[in-house]
Phi, psi and omega in degrees: 000136181276148173270117177263116181250139177267122179265123175264134179286141174296146184295341179283343180281127185264146174275003180278155177283144175282157177291332182209143175238142177263128181245129180271096180294340178290343177260001183293148179246152179298155179290117182291344181263354182302324184293341178288340184258121178289163180295335181265009180252154181240132176267128179230160179245126178271146170293153187305320180296322182286320180296330176300327185273318184256109185270341181229157175299327179296322181290325176297311183297323181298316181291318179297321176294323174298318175298318178296319178296314180297316181295321179290325178292322179292325178297321181279349182079025181261131177269000000 
């Protein structure tokens, strides 16, 4: 059976954000998710309202490809 201890925060610890934080880069670890992104891929972050519409990377790519095709047809004057 595990001993579950409740850790109480000292009353001197504030819930406020500090003006500045010191980060010890010597203790930093490599990004464990970096290997999931290929060298020819680009990672972007969608705004929440856009992400609500596009649930998968494939759906985003499909719409972007359609826009690219439409834009190239408009440049060439093809309907």
